[in-house]
N, C-alpha and C positions, 0 to 999 in steps of 0.2 A: 878854518879849514875842513872842519869835519864836516859840515852841511852843507862844502860843495861836492862831495864824493856823492858818487854817481855811477853803484855797481851794476853790472852785468853779470849776474849766475852762469858759468856755462858749466855745462853737467852731462856726462853719457846717458845716469838714467832722472826720471820723470819725477820732481817732489811730490807725496800724494797722502792723500788725507791720512788720520792712525786706523782707518778702522781698514785702511785698503791695505788687503796681504801685499807687503814688499818686500825685495832682494837687495841683494848687489848697497848701492849707496842710497837706493831711494828715501829711507826711513832718512838718513844723516844729510839730506840736500831737504830734506819741509824743514827741520831743526832750523836747518842754517838758513835758511828764508824768513824762519820765522823770526829770528834773531837778531837780520836784519832787514828786516824785513822794509825802515823807515830811509834805508838806501837801496833796495834793488829798485832797477829801474826797465830791465828787461832777464828774463829768462830761461835762456837759447839750451834745447836738449837735443846733440849731436850723435844721438841712435835711435834711430826707428823703434818704436815702444809698442809694448801691447797694452797701455796706458788708451785711453780717451782722456779729453781736458776731462770731462768731470767728473775722473779722481785726482782731479789735482785739489787743492785747497782755495774760496773758491777769491777768497781773498787775492789769490796770484793770477787765477784762470785769465786776464785780462792783459798780464805781464807775459805767458807763458807758452814761449814757440815750439810745441810739439808737436813732431811727425807719426806717424804710421803707418801701419803696412795691413792688409789683408792679412789675417795668420798663416792662410795657405800660401802667398805665396812669398811669405818671412819664408815659414821654413824650406820652399824651394828651394830660397835664395843663399841659403845657409847651404843648403845642401850642395849645390851644382858652382859656387863664387869658391876661392879661398878665403880664409878669413877673414886675416887683413883689409881686402881690397874690400867684401861684402860691408867691415867697420869702418871705411873713409866713405865709401862709394856714398850715400848721404849728403858728408860733410863737405865731400869736391862739388856738388852741384848744388849746397846751396849757402856758399861761401862768398858769393858776393850778395847773394840776401842778406846773410848773415851781416856782412861787412855794411849794408845799407840799413840798417834796424841799428844798430848801434849806434849812425849819426843821426838815424831821427828819436834816438830817446838819452841820445847825448850823453851815452855811459862816459865815461872816464878814465872808471879802471875794469880790468875785468877778472874775476874770483872765481876759482876754478876747482871744485871738490873731485879727488882725482882716488879710484880705488887702487887693488891689488895689476891690472890691466898697466901697463905701459902707454898705452897708445892714447888712453884717457889726458893724460899730460901732451902728449905729441898734438891733440886736434885742439889743445887750447894752447900751446906755442902757435900753430897755424893760424889761430884767429883771433892772436896777439899779434902776430905780423902784419895779417894781412889786412888788421885796421890801425895796425900805429899804434895800438893801445898799451899801459903799462900792464902782468899780472902780476899778482897774487896767488897762489895755490896751497893746497889742502890737503898732503900726505898722509895717509891712513895705513899702509901698509908699505915693509921695500920690496921693491921693482925685483928686483935681482931674487932675493929671495923666496918669494909666491912663486915667479915662473920656473922653478927650478921645484920645490913641493910637489909644485901642482901636476912638472914636468911636461911644460908645454917651452917643446923649444925655437918657438917661433918668436915669442913675447922673451924668452931670455936673451936672443940676438940680438933685439931691439932696445931690451933692456941691458945689455953690454954696449952697444953703439952709439946709443942716442942718450940715454940719464942726465949724462954730464952734460952736454953739450946742451940739453932744452934746460935744465937747470941754470946753465948756466945766465940762461939771455934771464931766467925769471925773476920779476924784482922783487917780491918778497915770499916766503916760505915757511908757508903753517907746519906741527908735524902735530902727528895724534898725542903722542909718547914721551917723558924724556930718549928714551932708550932709542926710537925713531931718532931725535935729532941727535946724539951720538955716531948714532950709523954714517946721516947725513954727512957730518964730520966725517968720517974717520974714512970714506968713497970717494966723497966729492970736493972736501976742505972746503964746503958752504954753511954759512952760520941757518939756523932755525930757529921758530919760536914754539915754541908749547901750547899749542891750541888743544884743552877739552872739550870731547864730543857736548855737543847743546843739551840740554835736557831740561825741562821747565817742568817740574811739578804741579799738578795741576789739584782735583777731588781725592784726599784721601783719608774721607770721614768715614770709610768703612772700616777701619783700622781699630777703630773703637769697638766695634762687636764683639759682642762672647762668643760668638759661634765662631769665631777665624782662630780654630786651635785643631791642626788635623795631627795624627800623627806616622808625618811623610817625610823627608826630606825630596824638595823641587832640584833639578836641575833645569835651564832653561837653552833654546837653540839646538843645532846639527848631532850629529854622531862625527864632529869631525876628527881627522887622528888625534889634533891638537888637544880633545877631551879622551879618548877612549880608557889610555890606561888610565886617568883618574877613576872615569865612571864602574872602573870591571872592579877598581880595589874599594870603594865603598859600596855597589855589590854585595862584595864577601864581606865585609865590615857589619852591615845591617843582616848580610846572613848570619852570622858570627852571635849579635846582639837576640839576634828572634830566636836562634834554637837554646840559649842561655837561661830564657825567663820569659815570662810574662807579655815583654811587651810585642808588639805588631807593626813595625815599621815598611812604610812604604815607601820606595822608591817613585817619586812622578818625575813622571819625562813631557817635555812637550810636545816630538816627537811624534808623527803619530805612523809609522811602520812599526810593528810589535816585532814584528819577526827578524826584520833586520837587528833592532836594540835585545835583542835575546840571541842572537849569532851573533853578535860581537862584542855582548856585555856576559852573559850568563844566560842560562833558560832556569828564572829566578820566581817564585809566585807572585812575590812582593813587588813587579816591575809593574807599574800602569802607564801607558801611552795615551794622552787624548791633546791633542792643543785646544787653543786658550782663543774661542773665537774674536773677542776683542782684550785692546790695553786695559782695558779697568776687570776685565776677568783672569787677565795675566796678572793686575799684581793683586785681586784678593786674594791667589791661589797661590802664589809667593808670603803673603800677609800670614796667611794662614800655615803656613810648613812650620815644622820645627826648624830648620834652618834648609838657607840659599845654598849649593854648591855651584862653587867657580871653580873647577881641575884647568890646568892646564899640563901641556907634558914633561918629564924631566929629560925625557933622549935629548939627547946631545945634538940631531941631527934638526933641531926645531929653535935650536938655542936664538938664532936672530931674530927668530918670530915671536918666539916666546916673549925676549926682551923686550920690541920695537911694537908691536902692536897693542887694542886693547879692546876689550872684550867688552861687545857693546851691549850685553845681558845685563851686563854689573851695574849699568844704572838704572836697569830694571830692579836689581835686586836690592840697593841703595834704596830705592825712592819707595821700598815696599817690605821687605824680607825686616822683620827683626836682630836675626842671626845672621851673618854669612861668615862661609865656610872658603877662605879661599886654599887650593893646596898645591901650591907648584913650588918651580925652584924659585930659592932667592934671589937671582936676578931679570925673574917675570916682572914686567912692569906691573902687575894683579898685587905681587905680594913690598913691590916697594912702594903703590899705590896705599896700600894700608899703612904701612909703614911711616911710611913720609904724612900720612894724614890720622897718625895714631888710632887707627879705626883696626875694632877684634873683626874677625880673628886671623891667623896665617899661620899654614903649616907648611912652612916652607924643607921639608925633606917627605921623602918616601917613606912613611912610616906610620904600616899601619893599626899597630895599637897604640901608638900616638891618637889616632883617626877616634879609633873605636872610644878612647878615651874624653874626648872633646866631642863626640854624640853623646856616651854617658853622661856626662857633665850637662848636659844642654837637657835632656829628657829629664834630667831631675831639677836644675834649679830654674828652666826655662827664659834665658837670659832674653832681654829686651830691648836693642841696643839701634832701634830705629831712628830713634828723635838724633844721634849724633851723625848718623847714615844721612839722614835728611837733611842736616844743619849743612853735611859739607857738597852733598848739590848743589844745595842751595847756593852756595859758597863760587864754586868756582864752573859749574858747570850751567847756570841761570844763562836765560839768554840776552839778559842786559853784560853778563861778565863777558859771555863769550863778543857780544860785537863789541865792548867796549877794546875788548884786547886785537880785535882787525881794524875798526878803526881805526884807533888809533897810532896804529902799526901804520897804517897805508899813510896815518897824517903824516909821519912822523922822517916818512920813504920821501913823500911830495917833500917838505921842507929839507932836508937835507940833496934832492936833487934839482933843487932851485937855483 
């Protein structure tokens, strides 16, 4: 049964090489393609892209249907056309060709990873209806909360009016976390399967280098409202530690906008901002740090997103870090993840004294939990496990429907 499954991956964002700067779901899509490589017959990118086919991993280039617009034309189109009309324009024109491509490749299932934009689900639904093929989706965000937090009225209206109907028509729903599974049930009374983010550990031999020891705490990612409060807290704690004694701790961020960082976090001399140009550079920087910092907001208005989304940076941390400090409320996905798999170290209350104590202990004892972290990634997030979850579920769905 499993060998007969032929997937068409339907995605808004292009799967790209690991060394290509990615946004949105592109990186996740790449890893899903690799996890499902033996089952994927075709990859259909539904939106105009700034990427070229050369940015796609070589093993998928001949399977990937990607359309691009010249950059100038793309910018002009976005300015003069309503957002939703612009998003759906290319799909409407390409839909007959997409259906022909699905028949040509003998695809018998659609699999669609969806980001926070509810229209990504809508486009997958349209293709499913036009082709008559069953649809499995992978949801990584709550559409309603995402639209509210972004102040996106159009997306909020679409999420309110259409998500329930679209999801009722989906044959199998996968979600990024247990929190999102509960949310989908509360809103729509639909069951779903938790599918961890895919991640494959490659070369980490550099971790044995004696050079990998810096007096720094690293934070990877953007200055999202989910993280700012935590970054301000740890900056103040580092400032206190540095003023007390001989330590000269740094706060290392991968954001390149130092002005924005200092405006939002504080004008501290110990803050350093520099992006990592390659995945290996990022891993080395995380591995050399005293600890990796994983904050989530304690603000109640972010509760739904904090309890349902899962930070992708956590997998970079788990693969390379010696010590991870999750700083988030008890209901957050990160705290729940660390507790479920017995991983150190959680701080699930907004308490600067306790944070300072944890950092001071790590300065003294230099604890290294990297082996435990990596074992968890290999067990839960490996491509083989992700493929097993998806394909087994789809095969079971087919058996039930027969």
